[in-house]
N, C-alpha and C positions, 0 to 999 in steps of 0.2 A: 408572397407565396414562393417566388423564385428563390429567395434567400433560404426558405425552409427546405426546398428541394436540394439546394446546394449543400445545406447542412447535412441532410440525410446521406448524400453521396459521399461527403467528406468523412462522416463518422460511423455510418451504419456497420461497416465491416469490423468495428472494434468490439462488438458485443461478445463477451466471454463470461461464462459462469465458472467461478473459481471456488473449489472446495478444499479446505485444509483441515485434516484431522490429526489431533495430537493424542496419543495414548500414553498414559503415565503408569508405570509399574510400581509394585510395592517397594522395590529397592531404590526408588527415586529416579531411575533412568526413564527416558521417554523416547518414543519414535514418532515420526511424522509421515503422513501420506498426503500428497498433492494430487488433485484431479481438476483439470481444466477442460471445459467443453466449449467448442466454438469453431470458427473458421480456422483452417490450418495455418494460414499466414499469421493470424492474430495470436495463435498459441506460441509462436516463436519470436514475437516482437519483444520490446524491452520495457514495456510499461509495468508488467508484472511477470517476473521470471521464476521458473522453477529452479531450485538450488542445483549447483553442479559440484563435482568433487573438489574438496579442499584438503589441506594438510591433515586435518583431524576427522573430517566427515566424508563418507563415501555414499553416493546415491545411485539408485537404479532407475532409469527413465525409459519410458516407452510411449509410442503414439500409434493410435489406430483409428480407422475411419468408422463412424457410427452410422447405422441406417436411420434415415429420417422418414418416418411413415407418413408425416403430414405433407412434407415438401420434398419430393424426390429430387428436385433440381438443386436443392441446397446441399453443400458439402460440409458436413459436420464431423469434426474430429474430437478425439479425447486424448489428452496427454496425462500420463500418470507418472509420478516420481515418488519413490519410497526411500527413506533412509535405511541403509544396509544394516547398520548395527545401532542399537539404542545408545543414547548418550545422556550425559548430565550437563553438557556444555550449553551455555547461553548462546543462542543463535541470533546473529545480528545481520540484517541486510541494510547497509548504509550507503549504497551507491545512489547518488542523486538522480541518475538516469532512470532508476526503477522506483517502484513503490517501496518506501523505507519503513521497516518495522523490526521488532525483535520478539523472540519467544524464549521465555525463561521458566524453568520448573525448579522448585526447591523442596527438599524434604527435611523435616526437623524431627528428631527422635526424642521422645520422653519415655519414662519407665514403663508406663502402662499403655501408651498409645503413640502413634506417629501422625504428623500433620503434613499435608502436601499443599503446596501453593503453586498456582499457575498465574503467570502475568504475561501480557503481551500488549504492546502499544503500536498502532499504525500511525505514523507521523502525518501531521496535517500537510496538505499540499500548499497551504497559505495562499490560496487563489485570490482572496480579497486584498492581500498586500501586494501581490505581483501583477495581477491583471484587473485593472479597474473595469467596472460595468459588468463583470461576469456574474456578480450576485444578482443583478437585475435580470440577466439572461436566464438564470436558473429559476426565477420566480414567475416568468411569463409562460402562458400556454402556447402561444404561437411563436415558435422559435425564430429568432433573427440572428444575423451575423454582426450586429452592431458592436458586440463585445470584442470582435476580432481585431478591429482597428487599434483600440487602446492596448490590447494584448501584444500585438506586434510592435507597437510604439515602445512598450516596456522593454522588449527584447532588443530593439535597435539602440535605444538610449542607454541601456545597461552595457551593451557591447561597446559603445563609444566611450563610456566612462572607463571601462577596462583598457581600451586603446589609449586613452589619455595618459594613463600612468606610465606608459613606456614611450610616449611620443615627445618629440622636441617642438611641436607646434605650440604657438602662443594661445592665450585665452580668447583673443579676437577670432582666431580660426575656428575654435570650437563653438563660439557664440554664433558664428555664421552657419555652421552645420546645424545647430539646433533651430535657428530661424528658418532655414530651408526645409528642415524636416517638419516643423510646425505648419509651414505654408502648405506643404504637400498633403499633410493629414487633414488640415482644415478644408482644403479643396475636396478631398475624397469624401468627407462627412457631408459637405454641402451638396455635392452631386450624387450622394448615395452610391458610392463606388466601393462598397465593402468587398465585392468579389475580387478587387485588385489586390487584396491583402490575404487571399486564400492561396498563398504560396510561400516558399521559403523566404525568410527575412533578408537573405543575401541578395535575392532578386529585387525585393522591394526597395532596398537601400540604393541599389544601382539606378533604379527608375527615379527615385526621389531626388538623387543628387546629380542627375543629368545636367540641370541648368548651371551647376557650379563645378562641373568636372575639371575645368581648367585650373582651379586653385587647389585641387586635391593632390597629395603626394603621389608619386609614381606607383607605389605598391599599396595604396590605401585600401582598396577592396580586398586584395589578397591577404593583407595583414589583419583586416577586420573579420574576414570570413571564419577563422577558427573560433573566435570569440562569439560570433553570432551563432555558429553551429552548436556551441555548448549550451547557450540559452535556448536555442531552438529544440534541442533534444529534450530538455526538461518540459518545454511547452507541449511537445508531441506526446510525451509520457502522460502529462496531465489531461490532455484532451482525449487520449486513447482510453483513459480510465473512466470517461464519462458514461459509457454504456456497459461497463463491467460490473458484475455483482460478486460479492464475496460472502462465504460462510465459513467461519472457523468453528470447529467442534472439538470438545475435549472430554476425555473419560479419565476420571481420577479414582484411585483406590479408596475404599471406605465409604463413609457417609458424608455427603456434602454438608458443609458448615455454613458457608456464605458464598455468594457470587453475584455478578451483575449481568448474567446472560439474558438473552432475549427469549430463550425457550429451553425447555427441559424435556429430553426424550424419555421414552419408556424404559430404556436400558441404562438410565442414569447419565446420559450424555448431554452435556451443555452445548448450546448453540448460540453463536453471535452472528448476526446478519448485518451487512453494511454495503453501501455503494458509494458513488462519487460524492453525493450530498453530505454524507457523514464525515468524510475526510477532507472536503474542500477547504474548510475554514478552521477545523479543530482536530486535535488528536482523537483517535478512537481507542479507548482503553478497555481491556478485557481482564477480569480478575476472578479467581475462584480459589476456594480453600476446602479441603476435605480432611476428615479425621478417621483413622483406622486403629481400632483397639487391638492389643495383643492378647488374644484369647488364652494362650498358654499361661502367660503371667497372671492374668485375671483368675484363671482356674486355680493356679497355685496359691494365690492370695486367699481365695475362698476356702480352699482346703486347709490352709494355715489357720485361718480364723476359726474354722470348725474345730480343728484340733485344739486350739487354745481354749475355746469355750468348753469343749469336751473335758479337757484336763481340769479346768476350773470347776466344772460341775461335779466331776468325780472327786476332787479334793474336798469340796463342800459336803458332798454326800458321805464321804468317809469320816469327816469330823463329826457329823451328826450321828 
């Protein structure tokens, strides 16, 4: 139970509800509105960010405090970000420190109709490849921090591998590092000291390598810290997303042709809902297609057919 309480203290502040609405217009342009609701600090962290101005796209962002009728003591805020001008540009969020995804809208013109395509993919966090045991953590009812040790082990070992590429130390040195790290981790598992790993990996590695500090290069910890911090940021992003929820909604012109949405609103709006579980191991794909007929061209075609038939009937009547 103490691990469960520690888990709650470590992650509870990360709970944010994120809403993303994409509106597609008849000319193929689209606009986006982001709404995120949660603790003010969590609305400004890096796990899921609202877009900021770029060379081609400008955004308007605001944040305001919301009244919480159920819990007066809780501070709930809402952040809203709107694209200033509609665009046709594919929008890609590829920073590894944030949730990675893209939004793409395409319009195809035919003579009597137009087709609109919406595509978006949220990249997998690849938790199963990077952090062993986290899959088991997600499946149990009583949460423990047993997954935290192998997760931090991954960060430290990956950082050492990066360090090795620019180091002059020999293979024996790195073998000794790995042996010491394994000894430290095995001891923590045996004594159930998971709470020792609930801190930055830079502090963990200093504690782990105390017995062999005399053989370490002079600037070992300083040189290793930037590499650790890079992996640590990704880890923090992934864990911060654990209690976040996401809803993407899309409105397309015309009549919906096919889609893989979770829900369909009264006003023709498609909804996709997902959270950490859906992107922990796999990509989350969103697809939709609609078709809009050109009523003016159809009317002209009908008029033309009627005229042709009328002329044909008149000629046949005249011959008789």
